[in-house]
N, C-alpha and C positions, 0 to 999 in steps of 0.2 A: 688192702687199703688201711692206712694208719688211722687210728682213732684218736682224736684230740679230746682231752679232758680239761674242763675248766673247774678249778677247785677254789672254794671260798676260803681265803687265807686270813689269818689273824696271828696275834703274838702271844696269846694265852695258851695254856696246855692243850685244851680240847681242839681248837682250830689248828694248832701246830701238828698235833697227832693226825688230823684229817689230811693235812698237806703231805705228810710223809706217807700216809696210806695211798693217796692219789699218785704220789711219785713212784711208789713201788708198782702200782697197777699200770701206770703209763709206760714204765720200763718193760713190763711183761708184754704189753700190747705193741711196743715199739712205736708209740705215738707221742705227739707233742703234748706238753703240759702248759696250762695258763694259770698263773696265780692272780686271783681277783680279790680286791679288797673294796668293800663298801661299808658305809657307816649305817645305812638304813635300807629298808626295802619298802616300796610304796607303789600303789597303783596310780597315784597322782603326784605330780611334781610339787614338792613342798615349797619351792621358791616361786611358784607361778604368780603368787599375789604379793611377793616381796620385792624390794629394790634389788637390782643386780649386784649392788655392793655386798649384800649379805652372802650371796652365793660365791662371789669372788673371794671374799675373806675365807670361806671354808675351803675353797680350791687352793688358796695359798697355804693353808695349814696342811693340805694333803701332800705337800712336797716332802716333809719329813717322813710321813707314812710311806710314800713311794720309796724313799731311800732305804728305810728299814726293810721294806719288802724285797728290794734287790739284794740286800744282805742275806735275807732268808733264802732267796733263790740260789745264792752261791753255795749253800749247804747241800744242795740237791745235785743229782747226777744227770738230770734230764735237760738242763739249761732252759728253764721255763721262761715264757714271756710274762711280763708283769702288766697288769691292768689295774688302775685305780679310778674309782668313781665315788662321788659323795652319796649317790642314791641308786639303788637298783630299781629302775622304772621299766615298764613294759617295753618302751622303745629302746632302752639301754640293753635289755636282754635280747631283743631282736637284732640290734646292731652287733652285739657280741656273736650271736649265732651266724650272722651274715659274714663277718670278718674271719671267724675262727672255725666255723662249721663243726662245733663240738658234738661228739657222739653222746656226751654225758656231762651233766653238772654234778659235782661232788661237794657235799656240804656236811657239816656236823649234824649229829642226831638232834632233832628239835626237842624242846623242853617237854617233860612228861605231862605237864598241865597246860592246856591251851591258854590259861590266864597268865602263865609265865612267859610273856612275850620275849623274843630275842631276835637278833638279826637273822639267825639260821631259820627260825620259824617264819619270819616275814619273807625271806628269800624262797623258802620251800613253797609257801602259799602262792607267790607271784609266778614262780616257774611252773607249778602244776597247772595254773590257769592257762599258761602258754603251751601245755602239752609237751613239755620237754622231759626226756628221761632223766631221772634223778637217782643218785646213789647217796644214801644217808649212812654215815659212819659213826658208830658209837665209840666212846673212849676205850671200850674193852676189846675192840677188834684189833687183831695183830696187824701191825703196819710194816712188818719186815718181809712178808711173802704174799703173793697174790692168792685169792681164794681158789680152793681146789675142790671142796665139797659143797656143791650148790644145790639148794632145795628150791623147787619150783612149786609154789602154791597154786593149785588149780581146782576147778570144779567142773560140773557137767557142761557148762555153757561154752559153745564154740567161740573162737576168737581168731583174729588175725593181727599180726604185729602192725602197729602204725608205722608209716614210712620212716619217721625219725628214729624209731627203735630198731629197725632192721639191721643196721651195722653192728649192733651189740651182740649178734650171734657169735662174733669172734671171741667174745669174753667166755662163752661156754665151750669154745674149742681150744682153750689154753691147755698146754701139755699137762697130763695128769688129772684133768678135771673129771670128777665123778658127779653125775647128775641123778637126782631123785625127784620124782613127782609126789607131792603130798596132797592127800584129799582128806578133809575133815568133815565128819558127819555128826549129827546131833541125835543122841538117843539110841540109835541102832547101828549095827555094822552094815555097811552099804558097799558090798563088793562091786555091784553094777555101777555105782557112782564112781568108785575108784577107777574102774576100767574106762568109763566114759571120760573122766578127767585126763587120763593118759592119752586117750585118742584125741581129745581136744588139743592137747599140747603138740602131739605129733602132726596134726593137720594144720596147725597155725603157721608153720614155717620156722618156728623158733629153733628147731633141732635139725634143720636141713643138713644132711651130710654127716650127722652125728649118730652114734649108737643109740639103741633104745634105752631110755633111762630106767632106773629102778622105780618101783611103785610101792608106796606105803599108805595105809589108811589109819586114821586116828579118830577116835570117838570122844567128843567133848561138847558140852553144852555151849561153851564160849569158843567161837571160831578162832579168835586171837590166841586164847590160851592153848587151843589145840595146835596151832602153828608153833607156838613157843615150845610146846612139848615135842613137836616134830624136830625142831632145831636141836634140842638136847639129845633126842634119841638117835638122830643121824650124825650128830657132831658136825653139823653144817657150819661153814664159815661165811656163807652168804645166802640170803633168801631173796627170791624173785617173786614180787607180787604184781598182779595185772591190774592196771588202772584203766578200767573202762570209762567211756565218756561220761556216763552218769556219775561215776565216782569223782571224776575231776570236777564236774560242775556242782557236785554236792559237798560232801563233808569229809574229803580224803584225810585231812589233817585235824579233824575235830572229832565229833561224836560218832566214830565208826570203828569197825574192827581193825581196819588198816591203821587208824590212828594209834590204837593201843599197841599194835605190833611195832610201829615205827618208834614209839616212845620207849618201849621196854625191851626190844630185841637186843640181845647181847652181841649180835654179829651184824654186819652191814646188810642193808636192805636196798635192793635194786627195784625201783618203781618203773615199770615199762608201760607206756601208753599203748592200748590195743583198741581195735575197732571190731564191730560185729561183722561177720561175713555177709556178703550180699545174698539175698534169698535166691534159691535155685529157680530158674525160669520154669514156668508151667508149660508142658507140651500141649499141642493142639488136641491130641487124643485124650490126655488127662483132663483138659478143660471140657471136652465133649462129654466124658464120663461123668464129671462133676455135674454138668448141666442135666444129664439124664437122671442122676440120682436126685437132684432137687425137684425135677419134674415128677418123678415117681412119688417122692415124699409129699409133694403138694397134692397129687391125686388121692393118696391115701388119707391125708388130712381132710380133704373135702368130703371123701366118702364117710369118714367117721362123723364129721360134723353134720352131714345130711342125715345119718342114722339117728343122731341125737336130737334133731330138730322135732318139735312137737307137731303132731298132725293137725291140719286145719279142720 
């Protein structure tokens, strides 16, 4: 199955670098590439309360942008599709997903400070709200070869890949890929935590059909700093972080350890949406055993209370 990538394109150095990175990755995955240009990202239509003429004027100005984007596309070897929109809205993102079925949205690394708003920051916020897999590319990431040393940041907590993230297993199966699971602990060396993290990754389905990855533990009071140390130690050229639902609904790109990693990581960061595994069903015998334990505990409690009760 070919994986389609949608990359947010622009004409300055950073977005151009991101386009070339995505082009190299699309070639390695033998998948289509879509160049997308937007002026803004918003959860709400900024033209909803304005006259249609204002929106039409901006659409007319987009003609020159589209022409320049086609010229940029001619520099690439993937013959990408070109898409231009004034605003990335939730319905626009859903429309793009319906028409192109992207495995991944690729965009430039967001600003280091949340206050430093940018189109990339806004797009990342909107897409993470839609639980789309994201690849964030810093200006320092090499754009002439696909990633081959991939670091998977994991902890003890079990997870399963969200449906929309499952096709990206192909990325980990690229020729020459070396995979390492990194577990960061605070204060103490936690070998049990490391092995539990590896087991969680293996049971998630992320590595189906792939060899067992390497395992490294790192001790650091700051989880983000520990992962950055892991990147340096393993010479990784991509980091995979797991975006659980609570992270998506919370502060993934703000005051969180993931935010610091996204803003300062010198290599690309792949954000994969994951879900919690369904709880194991309780067997009838286990349920009966539990009921018996509760009954025995209740009898013991009543006996103790009776012994403590004052005599009449």
